Structures are given as structure tokens and as C-alpha cells.
N, C-alpha and C positions, 0 to 999 in steps of 0.2 A: 482799935482802928489802925494804930500804926502796924500792928502784926498784918492785918488784912491788906493794908496799903503796900507793905513790904512784899507780900506774897503776890500781890497783883503785878507790882513792878518786875518781880522775878519771872513770873510766868510770861509777861509781855516780852521781856528780854529774850527768853527762850524762843518764843514764837518768831521774833524778827531776826534772830542770829542765824546767819547762813550756815548750812550743813557742813561746809568746808571748814568753818572755823572750829567746828567740834572734831574734826578729823584732820590734824595737820598733814598726815601722810597723804590724804587725798589731794590737799592743795599743792603739795610737792609733786605728785604724780601728774596732775593737770598741767604743770609747767613743762613736763617732760614728754608726755604722751598726748595723743588725740584720739577720740573715738572714731571708729569707722563711720562714715556718713551713711544715712539710711537709704540714699539713692546713688546710683552710679555716678562718678564724676565725668564732666565733659572732657573730650580730648581736643587739644588745640588743633583747629583747621581740619577736623574730621567730626562733623556734627552727627550725632546719633538720630536715626529715624527708625520707626519700626521695620521698614523693608530692609534697611541696611543691617540691623541687628539680626534679623531673621536670616538674611543671606549669609552673614558672618557665622551664624550657629550652624547652618548647613555645611559650610565649608569646614568648619572646625571638626565635624563628625564624618567628613567624606573622605574615604580611604582613596579615592581615585586621584587625589592630589600627589599620591606617591606612585613611584614607577611600578611597584608590584600590584597596586590597587589593594594593598593589604594593611596599610598603616595611615592612620589619621592623626591629627593633632591630639585627639582624645586617647590615642593608644598609649602615649607616654605621659599625658596630662589628664588623667581620668577625673571628670567633674565629680563623680560620686565617690572618689577616694581621696579627697582633700587636694585634688588638682595634681596628683602625682601617680606613678605607677606601681609604687611599693617594691621596686627592685633597686639594687645598688646602682647599676646603669641600665639603660633602656635597650630593647632589641630593635634594631633598625633593618635597613635593606639587606636581603639575603642573610639574615641572622647575625649581622654584625652587631657589635656592642659599642655604644657610645662611650665617650671618655670620662663622662661626669654624671653624677646623679641628676636626674630631671627636677628642676626647681618647680615648685607649684605655681600654677597659673591663677589660683585664688588670691585675690587682692594684689596681683602683680601690677595692676595699674598704678599703685601707690609707690612702686620702686623707682629710684632715681635713674636706673638703667636696667637692661635686661641681660640675661645670661649670668653665669657665675663671674665671668670676667668683664661684664659691662660693655660688650662689643656692640650691642644694639642700643640705641638711645632711647626707644620706646616700643610699645607693643606693635606698632605698625611695622617698624624695621624688623623687629624680631620674628613676626609672622612668616617673612619670606625666608628666613635662615634655614629651618629644617627641611623645607621643600628642596632647596638646592643641595643640601649637604649629602655627599655620596654615601655616608655612613648611616644617615637617618631616612629621608624619604626618597632621596636620589632622583629628583625630577628636575630636569633642566627648565628654566622659565618658558622656553618656546613649547615644551611638552605639557606644562600646566596650562598654558594658554589654549593649546590645541584640545585639550580635554574639555575645558570650560566652554570654548566656542562651539564644539560639536554637540552640546547637550541643550535642546531647546528650552528646557525648563530653567537652565542657568542663564541663558541669554535673556529670558523674559525677567528673571530675578534681578540680574544686574541693571537692566533697563529701569526697573522700578526703583532700585536702591540708589541709582545714579542718573536721575532723569535730566534730559537735556544734553547729555554728552553724545557726541558722535559715535564714539566706540567705547561703550561702557564696559565691555568685557576686556579687563586687562589684569595683569598680575598686580599692579599697584592698587587697583580697586579692590581686588581680592584681599590684599593685606590690610586695606582700611576697613573692610567689612569685618574681618576676623578681629581686628583691634577693638572695634566697637562692641562686638559680642563679648570678648574677654574682659572688657571694662565693666560688663554687667556681673562678672563673677566675683562679687564682693560678699563678705560674711559679717554683717553688722550685728549688733545686740549680743556681744559676748558678755559674760559676767563683768569682765574688765572694762568694756564700753559703758555698761551701766554704772559701774563704780565712778568712772570719769565724769559721767554726767550727773553725779550727786548722789547715787544710792550706795550709802556706806555699808549696807547689809548685803550687797551683791557679792561680796568676797567673803569667804570664811576667815576665821582667825589664822589658820596656818597659811592661807593664801596671802593675807596681809603680811605675815611674817615673811613669806617668800619675796614679796614685793619689796619690802624693806631691804632684804639682802640683795636683790637684784639691783637696787639703786645704790646702796652703800658700798657694795663690793666693786661697783664700777661697770657692771654689765650694760648700763645705759650709755656708756661712751660710744657704743656701736649699735645698741638696740633701743632706739627711741622713736618718737613720732608716731604717725598713725599706724605704720606697719610694724612697729616694734622691731625695726631693722630695715634693710634695703636702702639705706640712705647714704652709705658711705663705703669706701674701699678700706680694707685692713689686711695685713699680713696674717696668714694662718700660722700661729706661732710667734706672737709679738714679744712675749716674755720668755717663753720656753718652748723648744721644738716638741711638737706632739709626737706621740708614739708613731714608729716608722710605718705601720700599716695604714695610718691615717693620712700620710703625707707622702704620696709616691713622688720620687725625685724628678720624674719625667714631666710632670705638670707644674709648670711655672706660673700659671695663672694669667694675670693681666700683663705680664711681660710680653706675651705674644701679641697683645693688642697694641701696645704703646712702644715697645722696643726698649724701654728704659729699665736698666738693672734694678732700680729701686722699686720696681713693680713685680719683682720676682717673688712668687708665692703669695701675691696680693689677690684677694677676691672681694667681690661685692658681698657685704654682710647680708645674710639671707633674712627674710621676714621670719619672725617667730609667731605669727597669727597661725592658728590651727596646727601648731607644731606637734601636738599629740597625735594628729592624723597623718603626718608626712614622714614617718620613718621609712627608710634608714636615713641617717643624718650626715652632714658635711658633704662637700663636693665629691667626695669619694664614695659616699653611701655606705660606709663601713662601720658606722656605729648604729647598732640597732636598738640600743637602750638609751632612752632619754636621760637617765641618771648618769650614764657613762658620758654622754655628750655634755652634760652641765658640768661634770667634774673635769673633763678635758678642757672646756673653755675656761674654767677657773684657773687651772694651772698654767695652760699655754698662753692665754690672753692676759690674765690678771696677775699671775704669780700667786694665786691664792689656793690653798687647799681646803676644800669644804668638807666639813663633818657630815656624818650620815644625816643628821637632823637638818643641817643647812641645805644639803642636796635635795632632800625630800620636800623641804618648804619651797625651794626655788621651782621644783617640778610641779608642786601644787599650784603655785602662781601661774606657771605656763599653761596649766590646764584651763585656767580662766580666760585664755585667749582664743578658745574655740567658739566661733560665732555660729549664726544661723546659716547653714549650708545652702548654696543656690539650688533652687528647684528648677531643673531644665527638662522641659518635655523634649523627648528625642525626636529630631525632625524627620519628615519624610523627604528623602533625597530624590531630586528629579532623575528620571530613569536615563541610562544610556541608550543611544540608538546605533544603527548600523555603522554610521560614520565615526563613532567614538573610538579613539585609539584604544587598542587592546593593551592588557598589562604586559609589561617587559618580562622576558623569559627568565 
């Protein structure tokens, strides 16, 4: 009887012991990271409605927001390619090249600020930047407004998305609509999310090894939270200057935004969500191999030289950050009419 009672007590203890108690690494990870929510987050002061999200989706894919009528948001932030375009830098107006690698729009809603230098506070502010930028879409605000106001389908769509407004067609409302659509571009249910929610078998042994290295080597100082990054600013080369081809001297990062010398070569840390889909890496887009990027981060940011096994394990962990990709039905855009302004020559 004593044997049976002891066995019964042991089984009972196993049944009521939380899974995290059996996996101390999971408990540690849950204090540092958070899983991506299953539904898009709400934007303060910009409530999402089906009409507004649908309008934002159309605007995201519409090249007529550019002066040439050839470049849309999706040109540089391709939804089906991890939210990037796969190039070192992006092609803009009249074949000009942007100065930095296009950051992903997937899960961008969880970043503390937008752009590599954080010059836009949120998605709404960010949405207007590329339209005005002469290297990117090269459309003056008045030209964007003229385009949208001339297309009957957009006039009706803005009226539905912003009911009760006397003049719903505006650049500000266009930015609001694009922002609520971009907020839907989240990638939940990555293996790492399942692990954070208590499924110890969601990560392989080598991925858990990589997670341990990621935490213990200090990567989590910059890459933490729901987005595994995107939550702070840091100099590129905190401990040791990166290789010259990865740090062009002309780009001094956040210095151009704040004017403070302490912000020279400081950038917003990128999200590592879906990082295996978003090569090439860094703001220069000059590292095409994720293992190379991991090694550079080790030496430049942490002063740590990773062995081959350690680098491979960290990469294996990063692979667990790829979530369910958003399924976006390509919108039917409202047609131009005779009064719609023509593309710039």
C-alpha cells in the first residue's frame, strides 16, 4: 500500500506541476520575450474597421501614389517576401537607390518607432514618408491628394472608411488607413511563440541550445520583447567596429534625426522575427549570410567570438522565429478616370 500510495502521490505531483517548472529555460525566456498575439493590436486613436483596413490595403498596393505610377508600398515591402524586397537597397523614382536596406513591414506595429533611425514615431507617420521622399515615390502631398480625389472609387472608399467627415479624402486619412492595414501584417504561431506559450517540444534540441546562447551571450540586451528587437536604439559596433563594408562612414544613423553626436552610428535595433526570410541584413543590406550576420553581431556588439557550433545553434534558434505569414488577397484597385493626373515624365 505504501508503494501504491507513493506512486499515486508522484503521479499526482507530475500532473499538477506546471510545464515551465520542468523547463527552467522556458521560464527564463517567458520573462524576456512575449509571443505575438493571435489578433492584430489596436492603434491608439486609429480604430480599425473593415472599410478602413480594406482602403489601407488598396493604398498599400497602389502604384499611383508614386509620381511615376510605378512604385507602391509593396514594391519595397513585398508582403509575400517577408515584408522586404530582397535587395541591398530599394529602387525608387527614376531608378534611384535608397540609402538603406528596406526594413520589413511584418510585425512593424510592435516596433518602438519606424525606420532604421526612428524618425517616425509610428506606422501612421511612417506611411507618409516614402510618398514624399524624392528618392522613393517622389509624390508631393498635393499630388497624392489630387490622385485620390480624382478617382471616384477612392472617394467612395474614403467616405466609407471615415464616415461623418466633411472631407474624408486626405493625406492624413490615407496614412491612417495604411497604418491599420499594416497592423494586420503580423506573423503569429512561430515555433518560438508556441514554446513561450508552454509547448516545450516546439523547439528542437539545437534550437534550445541556440536560445540559451542567445540569452547568455547577451543578444537579449537589444533583441527582446514581442518582436525580439525593435525596442531600443544601439550603436552599430558597440564593442568593436564592424567590417568597413558593413559600416559606410557617410551614414551616421540617428545623428541626422537628433543632432546629438552621441547618436552617431546609432540605429533602431531590427526585429528578428522572420529573419530567415529577410536577407540581406543590416541597414546596409550587405550581409547575405545569416551566419555571417550572427558572427558580426557577436564580435561587434558583444565582443564574443562564436564557434561554428555556436553560430549554427543561434541560427537554428532564429529559424524558430518564422511565423504564419499573412495571407493577403490582392485588392482590385479603383480605376483611374479622364481627370486623374497622369504619371510624371
